[in-house]
N, C-alpha and C positions, 0 to 999 in steps of 0.2 A: 853784274846781277842785282847788287843793291840799288842801282840807279834804275834798272827796269822794273823793279818792285816799286820804288817810289813813284815813277811816272804812272805805273798801272793804278795805284792807289788814288792819286790825284784824278786821273781820267774818270775813274769809275765814280769817285766822289762829285766830279763836276756834273756828269751827266744825270746822276741820281737827284743831286740838289737841283739842277735845271729842271728837270721833269716835275718834281713836287712843288717848285715855286710856280711853274708855268700853270699847273692846276689850281694853284691857289691865286692866280691872277698877277703874280709878281713876275718881274723881268727875269727870264732863266739865267741870265748871267749872274744875278745877285745871288740867287740860290745856290748855283753852281760853285761860286767863288766863297759863300759861307761855309758850305759843306767841306770844302778844301781846306779851310782853316781849322775846322773841328776836327778833320782827319789827321792833321799834322799834329795836333795837341792830344788827341784821344790814344791811350795806351793800346786800344782794341784794334784800331785801324792804322796806328803808326807803324814806323819801319820796324822797330823792335819787336813788335807784335807779329809782324808778317814773317820776320826770319825766324821767329820761334815756330812758325807753322800754324796756319788757320784752315779749319775745315772748309771744303767746298761749299757747305751750306750756308756759309756767311753771306754768299753773293745771291743765293736762290731763296733762302728761308724755307726750302722743302726737305722733307724726310721721306724716306721710303719705308713703309710699314710692313711688316709679314702679314699674310693672309690669316684671317681669323674665320670662326664660326660665324655666318650671316645670321642676322635676327630671325629671317624666316625659317632658318633651320632648326630653330628650337621652339618653333610654334607648339610643338607637342607638349613641351614643358609648361607651357603657359596654359594649357587644358586642365592641369593638376590644381587642386584645391591647396591653398597656403594654409600651414598650421603655425605661422609665426607667432601668433597671439598667445599659443600654448608653450612656447619654449621658455624654460627658465634656467638659467645657467647652462645653456646648450645642451639641454636634456628635455624631452618631451615625454609626459605621462597622459595615457588615455585608458579608458576602460574597454575591455573586451567582452561583449555580451555573450553570456553561455548559452546559446543555442535558442531555439523556438519551442513553445509549448506544442504537445501532440494535440490533435483535434479528433474528437469521437464522434461518430455518426451513428444516429438511431441507438444511442447507447442504453442498456436496460439493467446494467448491473450497477449497484451502488453498496457502499459509499465508493466514490471515485478515488482513484489511485492519485496520490500526492506526487506531483513532479517538482524538482527543483532546478531552476535555472540558475547556475553558478557563474557570476561575473568575475573577471579578474583584472588586476592591473597589469599594465604592459608599459615599459619605459624604454626609450631609445636615445642613445646618446648620438648627437650630430657628428658627422665626420669632421675633422680638423684638417684644413689645407694650409700649408705653410710654404712660403717660398724662400730660397736661399738669399740671404743678404747680398745686395749689388754694390760694388764699389764705385764711387765717382768722385775723382779727386778734384781738388780745387784747380790744380793746374789743367785738367781737362776742361774745366769750365771756362777758363780764360781763351776767347777768342772763338767760340762757336756761335752760330747764328740760329740756334733754336733752343727750346727749353729741355735740356738733357734731363734734369731731375723729373720734369713732369712727364717726358717720353718713358723713362725707366718706371715710374709709378703705374703708367696706364699699361706697360708690358706685364707688369707683375699681376695686375688686374686681370687682364685678359687671358693670362695663363692659368690662374685660378679657375677663371669661368670655362676654360677649355676642358680643364680636368674634372670639374664638378658636372658639367653637362654629360661627358662621357660616362661617369660614373654612375648617374642618374639612369640613363637608358640601359646601362648593364644591370642595375638593380631591378629594372621593371621587366626584365626578360626572364622566363623561367630557368630554373637550375636545371630541371631534368622534365621529361615528357611524362605527365600523368593527365588523368581525366580532366582535372581542374587546371592544369598548365600544359596544354598540348604543344608539342614541338613537330611540325611538319617538315618533311624533306621534300624537296623540289625533285621533278622527274620530266623536266622539259628536255629541249635539244641540247646538245653540247654547246657550251658557251664558246665565244669566238677565240679563247686561248685554249680550248680544249681541256679545261682542268675541272669544270663542274657542270651540273645540269641547270639550265636555266628556269626562271620561275615562269610560271603561266597563271591565268585567272583560275585554272583549276584548284592550285593550292590555296588561293585566297578564299575561294568559296568553300573549301574545305575547313578552314579557319573559322569563317563566319559560322558553318554548321557546328563545329565544336563550341562556339560561344553560344549559340542557340540552344544547344543541348543543357548548358548549365543555367539557362533561363536568364542570361545577362542582357539587361535593357539594351536596346539598339541606340538609343541617344546616349552618346558618350562613348562610343567606340572609338579608338585610335589605332591607327596602323603607322608605323614609322618604317619606311622602306630604306634598306642600306643601298648604297650606291650601285653594288652590282645588280641588285633587283630592278632598280630604276632603268639601269642601262638596259637589261633584258627585255623589259615591258616596251621600251622605246623602240628597240629593235626588231622585235616580233610581234607586236600587238598595235596594229594601227588605230584602234578604238581609243587606247591609252594614249597614244601621241597627240590624238585630237582633244583629249581632256586633260594633258600634262599640267598646263597651267591655266589657272583661273585668274583672269585679269582683274576681278574684283575682289577676291580674297587674298590674292598673292601665293596661294598654295594650290597643291594638285587637287583636283576635283575628287569628291567621295567616290569610293568603290564598296558597292555591296553593303552599305551601311557604315562602313569605316570613314572616319575623317583621315585622310591620307597626308603624310609628309615625308619628307626625305632627309637623312641624316647620315654623315660619313663615318661615324665613330660606333656604330652599332657593335654588339659583343659577337665573339666567334663561338662556335661549337664543334665538339667532335662529333662527326656526322654519324659514325657507326653506332655509338651510345646515346646520342642526342643529349649530350652533358655540356653545359656551358663552361667554357674556359674561364678561369679565375681573372679578375679585373687586372689588366696590365700583362698579363701573359702573352708570350710570343706565339703566334699560330704557326702550326707545321703543316706538312702537305695533306694530313688526314683531317684538317680542320677547315671550316669555311665560315664566312660572316652570315649573319642572320638578320631578317627583318623582325621588328618587335611590334606586338600588338598589347593593347591593355584597355580595360573600361576606366576611364578617368576618375569616375566619382569613388571608386574603391583605392585610389592611389593617393599618396600625400607627399607634400614637400615642405621643408621648414628652413628657414635662414636664421642663424644666431648672429652672434657678434663679429665684427670685423675691427682688428686691431692693426694699426700701422705703426711700424717700428723705424723711427727715422732719427739717426744721429748726424749732427752738423761737424763739419771739419773743424769748427772753432773749438769743439769739445775734444779735439783729437790734435793737439798742437804738434806731436811727434810725426804724424804720417800726413796729416792735413787732408784726410778723406772723409767724404759723406759716405753714409751707408743706408740703404733702404730695403725693407722687406715687410711682408703682410702674414697675418694670419686670420683665417675665416672659417666659419662654421656653416655646414650646409648639409642636408640630407634629403633624399627622394626614395620612396619605398612604396611596395603595396601595403595596404593595411592588413591583409590576409594573403596567404599563399593561393590566390585564385584570381579568376578574371584576367589572366595574363597569358600570353601565347606567342610563339615564335614560328617563323618559315625560314629554314636554313638550307643553304644550296646543296644539292647532291653531289657525290663525289664522281667524277668520271672514272 
């Protein structure tokens, strides 16, 4: 076995060295022989290193990453104004204007009544996102062909982003059905799996009408369709199929004044009460996922500080382990409990 590994090492080294030397205009045999010498002297490619076990990535330099939320899927978040400049110590303060003055028409009674408009201070603490520390031993770093520490850091960042996007769309959805925060239940045909009523254009038009009744401006309305509702419309609405993808903007074409996006991690509702489930709660048979609508100028988002906690193995002589994790602050909310809505699938 040892001889086989030894020969494999030399063969691969010769081929790789010969290829690169040929590209550089040098005789392949020279490059191949040179890399063979380096391989014999290197602890990474030498026999001892191979016997200790080398990751397959040493030969390909490739890693397989988990699927993550695409940039296109969070286009709805990019429509919301950033309040980063107002963030101090991961807290935001702003003034809540105390209503509007009454208007008198053809008044003939004097003196006029005095009206007080009381403004107030509102403060919001940003959500704190933390990852659990990941262990990367020095032994693990010996003999791998990719940047393991860089890969771990990237995965920590990606997972924090996944959580904060999901919590953002959850916060933008109404907690319950009210005049200012309508929650509409679908009443289409039975879905393919027979568990819910599909969405139709009727529900989207009803949501538009509810926004119109609140005199919400048309420019700035956003509709984020959950995956169930996108599938419904693709299956049952030929017109939607034709406008599903806009090759210029990279997003779904507008519907009834809404800028339309799709996102998989939309919140769930208890259908009978139209009440939103808590973030992270597990849905049951009586609960369904919803699409979310909002008026972007009345929403806010803010990013606070990001801290990296990295300890090197050289500071841990006993275990010889590297540790990495992160802390990140972010929030996304409606400025007031208004100009938001949802469409939730009806239960069959």
